[in-house]
N, C-alpha and C positions, 0 to 999 in steps of 0.2 A: 715463691718458695719452691725448692727442688726436693722431691722425695723419690726414693727408689723402692719399688716393690718387685717381687720375684715370682715368675711363673715357670712353665716348662713346656718345651716342644718335644713331641714324641715322633721318632722316625724308626719304624720297625720295632725292635725290642729295646732300643736305646732312647734315652731322654737327654735333652740339652737344656740347661737352665737359661731362661730368658729374663733379662733385666728390663723392667718397665720403668723408665725415667719420666716422671711427671713434673713439669715446670709450669707455674702459674705466675703471670705478670699482668701489668696493666694493659688494657686494650680489650677487644672482643674478637675471639677467634678460637677454633677448635681444630687442631691439626694432629693427626695420628700417622706416624712414620715408622719405618723399620720393616718394610715389606709385608704388611698385613694383607690378608685376603678379604673378600667382600664380607664374610661373616664377622671378622674382627672389626672392620670398619663400621658395621651396623651396631656395634656394641654401644655407641653413643646414645642411640634411641632407647635401647633396653636399660642402660644405666640411668638415663635421665628419668624415665618413668619409675624405675625401682626406687631411686632416691627420693623423688617427690612423694611417692606413696608411703614413705617411712619417715617423713619430716626433714629430709635433707635436700640438697640441690646441687646441680652442676653450676658453679659460679659463672656469672656473666663477665668473664675476663678472658685474656689470651691464655689458652691452654695448649701446650705442646707436649705430646706423649711420644717418646722414642722407645721402640722395642728392639733391644740389642741382644745378640749380634744382628746387624742390619742385613747381612747377606743370607740369612736363613728365613725362609718363608714361614710366616705365622698363620696357622689355619684354624678355623673353627671358632666356636663361641665360648670356649673354656677360659678365655682371658677376661671375661666380663668382670669377675670379682677382683682380679688382679688390678685392672685399670680403675675400677670404682674405688677401691681402697686407696690407691695412689692419689686420686682426685680429692677424696675426703681429707687425707692427711696433708696434702700440699695446700689445700684451702683452709686448713686449721679447723675443720669441722670435726676432726677426730685426732687423738694423740698419735704421733708418728714414732714414738720411742722404740716400739717393738716390731714394727711392720717388716723390717729387713731381716728379722730372725726366722721368718717362715716362708715356705713356698705357699702361695695362695692361688687357688684355682677353682673355677665354678662358673656355670652358665646361669645368668640371672633371668628370672621371670619378671614380668612387668610389676608384680606386686612385691618384689624383693625376695621371693623364694628362690631356692637353688635347685637346678636340674643336674642329674648325674653327668659325669664326663667319662671319656675313654682314656685308656693308657695309664691308669693310676699306679700300678705296680712299678713300672720303670721310672715313673716320676718320683715315687717314694724312695726307691733304691738310689737314684741320683742325688736326691736331697740329703740322704744320710752320707753319701760319699763326699759331698761338699760341705759337710758339717753344719747344715741348717739345724736349728733347734727343733723344728717341727714342720708340719704341713697342715693347712686348713683347706678343706674341700667339702663337697656336698655329703650329707649324712649317708646317702646310699652307697658311696664309695669308700667310707671309712674302714670297713672291715677288710677290704682288699689291701689298703695301704697299711693297716695295722699288722700285717704279716711281717713287715720290716721291723726288726728289733732296734732299740736305741733311738727311736724317732717318735716325738710326740705327734700323735695323729688326732686332729679335732674334726669331727663331722658336724656340720651345721645345717640348719634347715632354711635360714634366711639371712640376709645381709645385716639385719639389726643385731643378731647374735655376734657377728664378727665385729661390728662397731663397738658394742658393749664390752667385748673381750679386750680390745685394744685400749679402750677407755678405762679399763680396770674396774668396771662396775658389775661385771658378771664373770664367773669362773666356769670355763668349759670343762667337761669331763673327757679326758683322753680315751680313745678307743684302744683297748688292749686285747690282743688275740693270742691265745695259747695254741700254737701251731700243733703241738703234740696231741692235745685234746681234740682239736678239730680233725686231725688226721684219723685218729682211732674212732671218733664218733661217726665219721662218714665212711669208714672202711668197708662196711657191709651194705651201705646204701647205694643202690644203683638205679639209674633212671629207667632202665629196661631190664627185663628178665625173660629168659627163654620160655618160661612157663606161660607167658602171655601170648606166645606165638601159636596160632591155631593150625592144626593139621601137621604138627611136627612131633608126633608122639614118640618117635624113635630117636629124637635128638639126644646127643650125649651131653651130660653135665660135667664130665671129667675133663 
């Protein structure tokens, strides 16, 4: 069975959507193509442990995962969740009806927990520009992505929440950020203040 999930590659301040095609057939093999770096290739071990520790598994079949466009180098561990969801959906361990509606990103811990990723804001902006319904990512990154209006942002703590969401057994609460309130709430909050500087009694505050 062939399933497509979507992640994103960040270059500077811009993001490019990455299509992760997962095809499962008879045989025994695991092949990851599409110019992945070492961290992406290592995702197999993280995904395998995370799935086993949550009652799922990488099937013992021929699995080919293509990350397109193939001429763009895929870097880092943020594709763990993208690939894991593709494997679960293609092996029919999880419903696949809605997975293509979302950008899915996150680094997996061996227990299935999710670690924060970098470059969330340009990823969210690009997801909205390409009319994705929403974005699923680690909870620590949800507030940053929530700045983008018109995009459903779901912050999750572990892969089980993602599986239950796509299986329609759990409803996730979207992260909503009121940018105006956030701006005015932090307007007078500064990390540093000249009053903390010793020996500068004559410094001007004007």
